PDB file of N, CA, C and O in Angstrom:
ATOM      1  N   MET A   1       0.995   9.607 -15.057  1.00  0.00           N
ATOM      2  CA  MET A   1       0.555   8.284 -14.642  1.00  0.00           C
ATOM      3  C   MET A   1       1.122   7.916 -13.269  1.00  0.00           C
ATOM      4  O   MET A   1       0.451   7.270 -12.463  1.00  0.00           O
ATOM      5  N   HIS A   2       2.359   8.332 -13.014  1.00  0.00           N
ATOM      6  CA  HIS A   2       2.960   7.983 -11.732  1.00  0.00           C
ATOM      7  C   HIS A   2       2.247   8.672 -10.571  1.00  0.00           C
ATOM      8  O   HIS A   2       2.006   8.065  -9.527  1.00  0.00           O
ATOM      9  N   ILE A   3       1.917   9.936 -10.766  1.00  0.00           N
ATOM     10  CA  ILE A   3       1.242  10.662  -9.693  1.00  0.00           C
ATOM     11  C   ILE A   3      -0.158  10.101  -9.461  1.00  0.00           C
ATOM     12  O   ILE A   3      -0.608  10.001  -8.319  1.00  0.00           O
ATOM     13  N   MET A   4      -0.841   9.739 -10.534  1.00  0.00           N
ATOM     14  CA  MET A   4      -2.171   9.140 -10.387  1.00  0.00           C
ATOM     15  C   MET A   4      -2.085   7.799  -9.649  1.00  0.00           C
ATOM     16  O   MET A   4      -2.949   7.486  -8.829  1.00  0.00           O
ATOM     17  N   SER A   5      -1.055   7.016  -9.936  1.00  0.00           N
ATOM     18  CA  SER A   5      -0.888   5.736  -9.242  1.00  0.00           C
ATOM     19  C   SER A   5      -0.585   5.943  -7.764  1.00  0.00           C
ATOM     20  O   SER A   5      -1.083   5.201  -6.918  1.00  0.00           O
ATOM     21  N   LEU A   6       0.229   6.946  -7.450  1.00  0.00           N
ATOM     22  CA  LEU A   6       0.519   7.243  -6.047  1.00  0.00           C
ATOM     23  C   LEU A   6      -0.748   7.681  -5.311  1.00  0.00           C
ATOM     24  O   LEU A   6      -0.998   7.256  -4.183  1.00  0.00           O
ATOM     25  N   MET A   7      -1.533   8.525  -5.952  1.00  0.00           N
ATOM     26  CA  MET A   7      -2.776   8.985  -5.322  1.00  0.00           C
ATOM     27  C   MET A   7      -3.785   7.849  -5.177  1.00  0.00           C
ATOM     28  O   MET A   7      -4.519   7.799  -4.189  1.00  0.00           O
ATOM     29  N   LEU A   8      -3.831   6.941  -6.144  1.00  0.00           N
ATOM     30  CA  LEU A   8      -4.701   5.771  -6.022  1.00  0.00           C
ATOM     31  C   LEU A   8      -4.271   4.908  -4.838  1.00  0.00           C
ATOM     32  O   LEU A   8      -5.116   4.419  -4.088  1.00  0.00           O
ATOM     33  N   GLY A   9      -2.966   4.719  -4.668  1.00  0.00           N
ATOM     34  CA  GLY A   9      -2.469   3.967  -3.522  1.00  0.00           C
ATOM     35  C   GLY A   9      -2.784   4.660  -2.206  1.00  0.00           C
ATOM     36  O   GLY A   9      -3.119   4.005  -1.219  1.00  0.00           O
ATOM     37  N   PHE A  10      -2.676   5.986  -2.191  1.00  0.00           N
ATOM     38  CA  PHE A  10      -3.015   6.746  -0.991  1.00  0.00           C
ATOM     39  C   PHE A  10      -4.490   6.585  -0.652  1.00  0.00           C
ATOM     40  O   PHE A  10      -4.847   6.426   0.515  1.00  0.00           O
ATOM     41  N   PHE A  11      -5.350   6.625  -1.671  1.00  0.00           N
ATOM     42  CA  PHE A  11      -6.785   6.429  -1.471  1.00  0.00           C
ATOM     43  C   PHE A  11      -7.082   5.015  -0.984  1.00  0.00           C
ATOM     44  O   PHE A  11      -7.903   4.824  -0.088  1.00  0.00           O
ATOM     45  N   LEU A  12      -6.414   4.026  -1.574  1.00  0.00           N
ATOM     46  CA  LEU A  12      -6.614   2.635  -1.149  1.00  0.00           C
ATOM     47  C   LEU A  12      -6.174   2.428   0.296  1.00  0.00           C
ATOM     48  O   LEU A  12      -6.798   1.661   1.029  1.00  0.00           O
ATOM     49  N   SER A  13      -5.109   3.101   0.707  1.00  0.00           N
ATOM     50  CA  SER A  13      -4.667   2.952   2.096  1.00  0.00           C
ATOM     51  C   SER A  13      -5.687   3.536   3.058  1.00  0.00           C
ATOM     52  O   SER A  13      -5.876   3.020   4.160  1.00  0.00           O
ATOM     53  N   SER A  14      -6.336   4.596   2.648  1.00  0.00           N
ATOM     54  CA  SER A  14      -7.399   5.165   3.485  1.00  0.00           C
ATOM     55  C   SER A  14      -8.552   4.179   3.621  1.00  0.00           C
ATOM     56  O   SER A  14      -9.108   4.015   4.707  1.00  0.00           O
ATOM     57  N   ILE A  15      -8.909   3.531   2.531  1.00  0.00           N
ATOM     58  CA  ILE A  15      -9.969   2.519   2.579  1.00  0.00           C
ATOM     59  C   ILE A  15      -9.541   1.332   3.424  1.00  0.00           C
ATOM     60  O   ILE A  15     -10.308   0.848   4.256  1.00  0.00           O
ATOM     61  N   LEU A  16      -8.309   0.860   3.210  1.00  0.00           N
ATOM     62  CA  LEU A  16      -7.839  -0.332   3.923  1.00  0.00           C
ATOM     63  C   LEU A  16      -7.676  -0.094   5.414  1.00  0.00           C
ATOM     64  O   LEU A  16      -7.813  -1.028   6.205  1.00  0.00           O
ATOM     65  N   SER A  17      -7.387   1.131   5.810  1.00  0.00           N
ATOM     66  CA  SER A  17      -7.188   1.377   7.237  1.00  0.00           C
ATOM     67  C   SER A  17      -8.481   1.677   7.975  1.00  0.00           C
ATOM     68  O   SER A  17      -8.538   1.514   9.194  1.00  0.00           O
ATOM     69  N   THR A  18      -9.529   2.115   7.270  1.00  0.00           N
ATOM     70  CA  THR A  18     -10.753   2.476   7.981  1.00  0.00           C
ATOM     71  C   THR A  18     -11.816   1.384   7.964  1.00  0.00           C
ATOM     72  O   THR A  18     -12.541   1.230   8.946  1.00  0.00           O
ATOM     73  N   LEU A  19     -11.929   0.637   6.901  1.00  0.00           N
ATOM     74  CA  LEU A  19     -12.998  -0.369   6.837  1.00  0.00           C
ATOM     75  C   LEU A  19     -12.860  -1.481   7.878  1.00  0.00           C
ATOM     76  O   LEU A  19     -13.818  -1.713   8.617  1.00  0.00           O
ATOM     77  N   PRO A  20     -11.729  -2.181   7.983  1.00  0.00           N
ATOM     78  CA  PRO A  20     -11.665  -3.261   8.973  1.00  0.00           C
ATOM     79  C   PRO A  20     -11.608  -2.755  10.416  1.00  0.00           C
ATOM     80  O   PRO A  20     -11.942  -3.494  11.342  1.00  0.00           O
ATOM     81  N   ALA A  21     -11.194  -1.521  10.612  1.00  0.00           N
ATOM     82  CA  ALA A  21     -11.035  -1.014  11.977  1.00  0.00           C
ATOM     83  C   ALA A  21     -12.309  -0.374  12.519  1.00  0.00           C
ATOM     84  O   ALA A  21     -12.264   0.285  13.557  1.00  0.00           O
ATOM     85  N   GLN A  22     -13.419  -0.547  11.856  1.00  0.00           N
ATOM     86  CA  GLN A  22     -14.671   0.041  12.328  1.00  0.00           C
ATOM     87  C   GLN A  22     -15.052  -0.510  13.696  1.00  0.00           C
ATOM     88  O   GLN A  22     -15.539   0.230  14.549  1.00  0.00           O
ATOM     89  N   THR A  23     -14.836  -1.791  13.907  1.00  0.00           N
ATOM     90  CA  THR A  23     -15.190  -2.387  15.186  1.00  0.00           C
ATOM     91  C   THR A  23     -14.089  -2.210  16.222  1.00  0.00           C
ATOM     92  O   THR A  23     -14.353  -2.317  17.419  1.00  0.00           O
ATOM     93  N   GLY A  24     -12.879  -1.945  15.795  1.00  0.00           N
ATOM     94  CA  GLY A  24     -11.787  -1.715  16.724  1.00  0.00           C
ATOM     95  C   GLY A  24     -10.954  -2.931  17.039  1.00  0.00           C
ATOM     96  O   GLY A  24      -9.855  -2.791  17.576  1.00  0.00           O
ATOM     97  N   ASP A  25     -11.429  -4.107  16.731  1.00  0.00           N
ATOM     98  CA  ASP A  25     -10.666  -5.303  17.075  1.00  0.00           C
ATOM     99  C   ASP A  25      -9.963  -5.923  15.872  1.00  0.00           C
ATOM    100  O   ASP A  25      -9.275  -6.932  16.029  1.00  0.00           O
ATOM    101  N   TRP A  26     -10.112  -5.360  14.687  1.00  0.00           N
ATOM    102  CA  TRP A  26      -9.468  -5.907  13.493  1.00  0.00           C
ATOM    103  C   TRP A  26      -8.278  -5.078  13.045  1.00  0.00           C
ATOM    104  O   TRP A  26      -7.730  -5.341  11.975  1.00  0.00           O
ATOM    105  N   GLY A  27      -7.863  -4.100  13.810  1.00  0.00           N
ATOM    106  CA  GLY A  27      -6.781  -3.211  13.410  1.00  0.00           C
ATOM    107  C   GLY A  27      -5.458  -3.923  13.218  1.00  0.00           C
ATOM    108  O   GLY A  27      -4.771  -3.708  12.220  1.00  0.00           O
ATOM    109  N   ILE A  28      -5.101  -4.766  14.166  1.00  0.00           N
ATOM    110  CA  ILE A  28      -3.815  -5.467  14.098  1.00  0.00           C
ATOM    111  C   ILE A  28      -3.827  -6.501  12.983  1.00  0.00           C
ATOM    112  O   ILE A  28      -2.837  -6.658  12.269  1.00  0.00           O
ATOM    113  N   MET A  29      -4.934  -7.202  12.832  1.00  0.00           N
ATOM    114  CA  MET A  29      -5.015  -8.216  11.778  1.00  0.00           C
ATOM    115  C   MET A  29      -4.975  -7.581  10.388  1.00  0.00           C
ATOM    116  O   MET A  29      -4.308  -8.098   9.492  1.00  0.00           O
ATOM    117  N   SER A  30      -5.676  -6.474  10.204  1.00  0.00           N
ATOM    118  CA  SER A  30      -5.656  -5.828   8.888  1.00  0.00           C
ATOM    119  C   SER A  30      -4.285  -5.261   8.574  1.00  0.00           C
ATOM    120  O   SER A  30      -3.847  -5.319   7.425  1.00  0.00           O
ATOM    121  N   ALA A  31      -3.596  -4.712   9.568  1.00  0.00           N
ATOM    122  CA  ALA A  31      -2.241  -4.206   9.343  1.00  0.00           C
ATOM    123  C   ALA A  31      -1.289  -5.337   8.979  1.00  0.00           C
ATOM    124  O   ALA A  31      -0.434  -5.183   8.107  1.00  0.00           O
ATOM    125  N   ALA A  32      -1.439  -6.464   9.645  1.00  0.00           N
ATOM    126  CA  ALA A  32      -0.579  -7.614   9.335  1.00  0.00           C
ATOM    127  C   ALA A  32      -0.834  -8.134   7.924  1.00  0.00           C
ATOM    128  O   ALA A  32       0.104  -8.507   7.219  1.00  0.00           O
ATOM    129  N   MET A  33      -2.097  -8.159   7.513  1.00  0.00           N
ATOM    130  CA  MET A  33      -2.413  -8.620   6.157  1.00  0.00           C
ATOM    131  C   MET A  33      -1.899  -7.647   5.097  1.00  0.00           C
ATOM    132  O   MET A  33      -1.407  -8.077   4.054  1.00  0.00           O
ATOM    133  N   ILE A  34      -2.007  -6.341   5.351  1.00  0.00           N
ATOM    134  CA  ILE A  34      -1.521  -5.351   4.397  1.00  0.00           C
ATOM    135  C   ILE A  34      -0.005  -5.446   4.249  1.00  0.00           C
ATOM    136  O   ILE A  34       0.513  -5.408   3.133  1.00  0.00           O
ATOM    137  N   VAL A  35       0.702  -5.567   5.357  1.00  0.00           N
ATOM    138  CA  VAL A  35       2.162  -5.668   5.303  1.00  0.00           C
ATOM    139  C   VAL A  35       2.596  -6.957   4.623  1.00  0.00           C
ATOM    140  O   VAL A  35       3.541  -6.952   3.834  1.00  0.00           O
ATOM    141  N   THR A  36       1.919  -8.060   4.917  1.00  0.00           N
ATOM    142  CA  THR A  36       2.249  -9.335   4.274  1.00  0.00           C
ATOM    143  C   THR A  36       2.019  -9.271   2.773  1.00  0.00           C
ATOM    144  O   THR A  36       2.864  -9.714   1.995  1.00  0.00           O
ATOM    145  N   PHE A  37       0.879  -8.721   2.360  1.00  0.00           N
ATOM    146  CA  PHE A  37       0.594  -8.586   0.935  1.00  0.00           C
ATOM    147  C   PHE A  37       1.614  -7.673   0.261  1.00  0.00           C
ATOM    148  O   PHE A  37       2.040  -7.931  -0.865  1.00  0.00           O
ATOM    149  N   ASN A  38       2.000  -6.609   0.954  1.00  0.00           N
ATOM    150  CA  ASN A  38       2.983  -5.675   0.411  1.00  0.00           C
ATOM    151  C   ASN A  38       4.338  -6.346   0.213  1.00  0.00           C
ATOM    152  O   ASN A  38       4.990  -6.139  -0.810  1.00  0.00           O
ATOM    153  N   GLU A  39       4.756  -7.134   1.169  1.00  0.00           N
ATOM    154  CA  GLU A  39       6.053  -7.807   1.057  1.00  0.00           C
ATOM    155  C   GLU A  39       6.046  -8.887  -0.019  1.00  0.00           C
ATOM    156  O   GLU A  39       7.034  -9.058  -0.733  1.00  0.00           O
ATOM    157  N   ILE A  40       4.948  -9.609  -0.137  1.00  0.00           N
ATOM    158  CA  ILE A  40       4.842 -10.621  -1.200  1.00  0.00           C
ATOM    159  C   ILE A  40       4.869  -9.943  -2.568  1.00  0.00           C
ATOM    160  O   ILE A  40       5.527 -10.422  -3.492  1.00  0.00           O
ATOM    161  N   LEU A  41       4.153  -8.828  -2.691  1.00  0.00           N
ATOM    162  CA  LEU A  41       4.147  -8.095  -3.949  1.00  0.00           C
ATOM    163  C   LEU A  41       5.532  -7.545  -4.273  1.00  0.00           C
ATOM    164  O   LEU A  41       5.939  -7.550  -5.435  1.00  0.00           O
ATOM    165  N   SER A  42       6.258  -7.075  -3.270  1.00  0.00           N
ATOM    166  CA  SER A  42       7.615  -6.586  -3.500  1.00  0.00           C
ATOM    167  C   SER A  42       8.530  -7.705  -3.975  1.00  0.00           C
ATOM    168  O   SER A  42       9.346  -7.506  -4.875  1.00  0.00           O
ATOM    169  N   LYS A  43       8.396  -8.872  -3.374  1.00  0.00           N
ATOM    170  CA  LYS A  43       9.227  -9.998  -3.791  1.00  0.00           C
ATOM    171  C   LYS A  43       8.947 -10.384  -5.240  1.00  0.00           C
ATOM    172  O   LYS A  43       9.870 -10.693  -5.995  1.00  0.00           O
ATOM    173  N   ILE A  44       7.677 -10.367  -5.624  1.00  0.00           N
ATOM    174  CA  ILE A  44       7.315 -10.716  -7.000  1.00  0.00           C
ATOM    175  C   ILE A  44       7.808  -9.646  -7.974  1.00  0.00           C
ATOM    176  O   ILE A  44       8.371  -9.967  -9.020  1.00  0.00           O
ATOM    177  N   LEU A  45       7.594  -8.370  -7.629  1.00  0.00           N
ATOM    178  CA  LEU A  45       7.965  -7.293  -8.533  1.00  0.00           C
ATOM    179  C   LEU A  45       9.467  -7.221  -8.752  1.00  0.00           C
ATOM    180  O   LEU A  45       9.917  -7.060  -9.887  1.00  0.00           O
ATOM    181  N   TYR A  46      10.242  -7.336  -7.694  1.00  0.00           N
ATOM    182  CA  TYR A  46      11.680  -7.159  -7.822  1.00  0.00           C
ATOM    183  C   TYR A  46      12.406  -8.420  -8.268  1.00  0.00           C
ATOM    184  O   TYR A  46      13.620  -8.388  -8.468  1.00  0.00           O
ATOM    185  N   SER A  47      11.693  -9.529  -8.428  1.00  0.00           N
ATOM    186  CA  SER A  47      12.353 -10.743  -8.915  1.00  0.00           C
ATOM    187  C   SER A  47      12.472 -10.736 -10.437  1.00  0.00           C
ATOM    188  O   SER A  47      13.288 -11.468 -10.998  1.00  0.00           O
ATOM    189  N   TYR A  48      11.658  -9.910 -11.112  1.00  0.00           N
ATOM    190  CA  TYR A  48      11.737  -9.830 -12.567  1.00  0.00           C
ATOM    191  C   TYR A  48      12.941  -9.005 -12.991  1.00  0.00           C
ATOM    192  O   TYR A  48      13.231  -7.968 -12.395  1.00  0.00           O
ATOM    193  N   GLN A  49      13.642  -9.468 -14.022  1.00  0.00           N
ATOM    194  CA  GLN A  49      14.793  -8.729 -14.513  1.00  0.00           C
ATOM    195  C   GLN A  49      14.378  -7.612 -15.459  1.00  0.00           C
ATOM    196  O   GLN A  49      15.138  -6.665 -15.658  1.00  0.00           O
ATOM    197  N   PHE A  50      13.208  -7.700 -16.037  1.00  0.00           N
ATOM    198  CA  PHE A  50      12.738  -6.678 -16.955  1.00  0.00           C
ATOM    199  C   PHE A  50      11.847  -5.660 -16.258  1.00  0.00           C
ATOM    200  O   PHE A  50      10.974  -5.060 -16.884  1.00  0.00           O
ATOM    201  N   TYR A  51      12.067  -5.468 -14.961  1.00  0.00           N
ATOM    202  CA  TYR A  51      11.222  -4.585 -14.160  1.00  0.00           C
ATOM    203  C   TYR A  51      11.248  -3.143 -14.671  1.00  0.00           C
ATOM    204  O   TYR A  51      10.207  -2.488 -14.719  1.00  0.00           O
ATOM    205  N   LYS A  52      12.420  -2.646 -15.052  1.00  0.00           N
ATOM    206  CA  LYS A  52      12.544  -1.241 -15.418  1.00  0.00           C
ATOM    207  C   LYS A  52      11.918  -0.923 -16.767  1.00  0.00           C
ATOM    208  O   LYS A  52      11.677   0.247 -17.064  1.00  0.00           O
ATOM    209  N   ASN A  53      11.650  -1.927 -17.590  1.00  0.00           N
ATOM    210  CA  ASN A  53      11.082  -1.680 -18.905  1.00  0.00           C
ATOM    211  C   ASN A  53       9.575  -1.902 -18.952  1.00  0.00           C
ATOM    212  O   ASN A  53       8.939  -1.539 -19.941  1.00  0.00           O
ATOM    213  N   ASN A  54       8.999  -2.476 -17.933  1.00  0.00           N
ATOM    214  CA  ASN A  54       7.576  -2.815 -17.942  1.00  0.00           C
ATOM    215  C   ASN A  54       6.792  -1.742 -17.199  1.00  0.00           C
ATOM    216  O   ASN A  54       6.946  -1.592 -15.987  1.00  0.00           O
ATOM    217  N   ILE A  55       5.963  -1.004 -17.903  1.00  0.00           N
ATOM    218  CA  ILE A  55       5.225   0.114 -17.306  1.00  0.00           C
ATOM    219  C   ILE A  55       4.170  -0.375 -16.318  1.00  0.00           C
ATOM    220  O   ILE A  55       3.883   0.316 -15.340  1.00  0.00           O
ATOM    221  N   LEU A  56       3.590  -1.544 -16.549  1.00  0.00           N
ATOM    222  CA  LEU A  56       2.576  -2.065 -15.633  1.00  0.00           C
ATOM    223  C   LEU A  56       3.181  -2.374 -14.262  1.00  0.00           C
ATOM    224  O   LEU A  56       2.575  -2.064 -13.236  1.00  0.00           O
ATOM    225  N   LEU A  57       4.355  -2.974 -14.239  1.00  0.00           N
ATOM    226  CA  LEU A  57       5.013  -3.264 -12.959  1.00  0.00           C
ATOM    227  C   LEU A  57       5.418  -1.988 -12.241  1.00  0.00           C
ATOM    228  O   LEU A  57       5.384  -1.930 -11.012  1.00  0.00           O
ATOM    229  N   ILE A  58       5.799  -0.969 -12.992  1.00  0.00           N
ATOM    230  CA  ILE A  58       6.166   0.305 -12.378  1.00  0.00           C
ATOM    231  C   ILE A  58       4.935   0.968 -11.763  1.00  0.00           C
ATOM    232  O   ILE A  58       5.023   1.538 -10.676  1.00  0.00           O
ATOM    233  N   LEU A  59       3.795   0.902 -12.439  1.00  0.00           N
ATOM    234  CA  LEU A  59       2.576   1.504 -11.893  1.00  0.00           C
ATOM    235  C   LEU A  59       2.075   0.739 -10.664  1.00  0.00           C
ATOM    236  O   LEU A  59       1.568   1.349  -9.723  1.00  0.00           O
ATOM    237  N   ILE A  60       2.212  -0.582 -10.664  1.00  0.00           N
ATOM    238  CA  ILE A  60       1.847  -1.373  -9.480  1.00  0.00           C
ATOM    239  C   ILE A  60       2.745  -1.001  -8.315  1.00  0.00           C
ATOM    240  O   ILE A  60       2.285  -0.912  -7.177  1.00  0.00           O
ATOM    241  N   ASN A  61       4.022  -0.784  -8.592  1.00  0.00           N
ATOM    242  CA  ASN A  61       4.949  -0.382  -7.539  1.00  0.00           C
ATOM    243  C   ASN A  61       4.595   1.011  -7.011  1.00  0.00           C
ATOM    244  O   ASN A  61       4.715   1.266  -5.813  1.00  0.00           O
ATOM    245  N   ASP A  62       4.162   1.911  -7.894  1.00  0.00           N
ATOM    246  CA  ASP A  62       3.732   3.240  -7.445  1.00  0.00           C
ATOM    247  C   ASP A  62       2.504   3.150  -6.545  1.00  0.00           C
ATOM    248  O   ASP A  62       2.414   3.873  -5.553  1.00  0.00           O
ATOM    249  N   ILE A  63       1.570   2.283  -6.872  1.00  0.00           N
ATOM    250  CA  ILE A  63       0.395   2.083  -6.018  1.00  0.00           C
ATOM    251  C   ILE A  63       0.819   1.547  -4.659  1.00  0.00           C
ATOM    252  O   ILE A  63       0.292   1.965  -3.628  1.00  0.00           O
ATOM    253  N   LYS A  64       1.767   0.627  -4.661  1.00  0.00           N
ATOM    254  CA  LYS A  64       2.269   0.061  -3.408  1.00  0.00           C
ATOM    255  C   LYS A  64       2.943   1.141  -2.553  1.00  0.00           C
ATOM    256  O   LYS A  64       2.761   1.170  -1.336  1.00  0.00           O
ATOM    257  N   ILE A  65       3.705   2.012  -3.173  1.00  0.00           N
ATOM    258  CA  ILE A  65       4.351   3.104  -2.452  1.00  0.00           C
ATOM    259  C   ILE A  65       3.297   4.065  -1.897  1.00  0.00           C
ATOM    260  O   ILE A  65       3.443   4.563  -0.781  1.00  0.00           O
ATOM    261  N   GLY A  66       2.246   4.328  -2.660  1.00  0.00           N
ATOM    262  CA  GLY A  66       1.159   5.186  -2.178  1.00  0.00           C
ATOM    263  C   GLY A  66       0.452   4.590  -0.980  1.00  0.00           C
ATOM    264  O   GLY A  66       0.071   5.312  -0.059  1.00  0.00           O
ATOM    265  N   ILE A  67       0.273   3.274  -0.983  1.00  0.00           N
ATOM    266  CA  ILE A  67      -0.361   2.609   0.167  1.00  0.00           C
ATOM    267  C   ILE A  67       0.512   2.756   1.407  1.00  0.00           C
ATOM    268  O   ILE A  67       0.006   3.052   2.489  1.00  0.00           O
ATOM    269  N   ILE A  68       1.802   2.553   1.259  1.00  0.00           N
ATOM    270  CA  ILE A  68       2.712   2.691   2.400  1.00  0.00           C
ATOM    271  C   ILE A  68       2.703   4.125   2.921  1.00  0.00           C
ATOM    272  O   ILE A  68       2.643   4.353   4.130  1.00  0.00           O
ATOM    273  N   TYR A  69       2.762   5.086   2.009  1.00  0.00           N
ATOM    274  CA  TYR A  69       2.734   6.497   2.403  1.00  0.00           C
ATOM    275  C   TYR A  69       1.437   6.843   3.128  1.00  0.00           C
ATOM    276  O   TYR A  69       1.460   7.539   4.143  1.00  0.00           O
ATOM    277  N   GLY A  70       0.328   6.369   2.620  1.00  0.00           N
ATOM    278  CA  GLY A  70      -0.963   6.639   3.247  1.00  0.00           C
ATOM    279  C   GLY A  70      -1.066   6.045   4.639  1.00  0.00           C
ATOM    280  O   GLY A  70      -1.632   6.666   5.538  1.00  0.00           O
ATOM    281  N   LEU A  71      -0.525   4.850   4.828  1.00  0.00           N
ATOM    282  CA  LEU A  71      -0.558   4.241   6.160  1.00  0.00           C
ATOM    283  C   LEU A  71       0.316   5.009   7.145  1.00  0.00           C
ATOM    284  O   LEU A  71      -0.039   5.132   8.318  1.00  0.00           O
ATOM    285  N   PHE A  72       1.461   5.531   6.683  1.00  0.00           N
ATOM    286  CA  PHE A  72       2.294   6.361   7.552  1.00  0.00           C
ATOM    287  C   PHE A  72       1.572   7.645   7.944  1.00  0.00           C
ATOM    288  O   PHE A  72       1.640   8.067   9.098  1.00  0.00           O
ATOM    289  N   VAL A  73       0.888   8.264   7.000  1.00  0.00           N
ATOM    290  CA  VAL A  73       0.152   9.494   7.306  1.00  0.00           C
ATOM    291  C   VAL A  73      -0.961   9.205   8.306  1.00  0.00           C
ATOM    292  O   VAL A  73      -1.175   9.988   9.232  1.00  0.00           O
ATOM    293  N   ASP A  74      -1.670   8.098   8.136  1.00  0.00           N
ATOM    294  CA  ASP A  74      -2.713   7.737   9.098  1.00  0.00           C
ATOM    295  C   ASP A  74      -2.133   7.456  10.482  1.00  0.00           C
ATOM    296  O   ASP A  74      -2.745   7.802  11.493  1.00  0.00           O
ATOM    297  N   ALA A  75      -0.970   6.839  10.531  1.00  0.00           N
ATOM    298  CA  ALA A  75      -0.331   6.569  11.822  1.00  0.00           C
ATOM    299  C   ALA A  75       0.064   7.869  12.513  1.00  0.00           C
ATOM    300  O   ALA A  75      -0.076   7.991  13.730  1.00  0.00           O
ATOM    301  N   PHE A  76       0.555   8.840  11.747  1.00  0.00           N
ATOM    302  CA  PHE A  76       0.895  10.115  12.357  1.00  0.00           C
ATOM    303  C   PHE A  76      -0.354  10.871  12.806  1.00  0.00           C
ATOM    304  O   PHE A  76      -0.318  11.576  13.815  1.00  0.00           O
ATOM    305  N   LYS A  77      -1.452  10.733  12.072  1.00  0.00           N
ATOM    306  CA  LYS A  77      -2.692  11.384  12.509  1.00  0.00           C
ATOM    307  C   LYS A  77      -3.192  10.778  13.809  1.00  0.00           C
ATOM    308  O   LYS A  77      -3.688  11.496  14.677  1.00  0.00           O
ATOM    309  N   LEU A  78      -3.066   9.467  13.955  1.00  0.00           N
ATOM    310  CA  LEU A  78      -3.525   8.820  15.182  1.00  0.00           C
ATOM    311  C   LEU A  78      -2.610   9.098  16.359  1.00  0.00           C
ATOM    312  O   LEU A  78      -3.053   9.103  17.507  1.00  0.00           O
ATOM    313  N   GLY A  79      -1.335   9.330  16.080  1.00  0.00           N
ATOM    314  CA  GLY A  79      -0.377   9.567  17.156  1.00  0.00           C
ATOM    315  C   GLY A  79      -0.420  10.969  17.714  1.00  0.00           C
ATOM    316  O   GLY A  79       0.035  11.203  18.834  1.00  0.00           O
ATOM    317  N   SER A  80      -0.955  11.899  16.963  1.00  0.00           N
ATOM    318  CA  SER A  80      -0.946  13.293  17.446  1.00  0.00           C
ATOM    319  C   SER A  80      -2.250  13.686  18.105  1.00  0.00           C
ATOM    320  O   SER A  80      -2.394  14.821  18.560  1.00  0.00           O
TER     321      SER A  80
END
């Protein structure tokens, strides 16, 4: 389940980075929205004390990690 959640996050990051940037002028705004949503989600997830026992919160966190990983991979592809 963890690997599937990571791969789902990686796939979502590919979607999130390519759809708004089709025109070229929404790249910065979409990145800002993704980072803001990620930080809000992190604050919500880590504020719960029962985080380690709840499988749903762990899978959401895995998806979030996959999104971050996917965005880093896309950034390295664009930089090279």
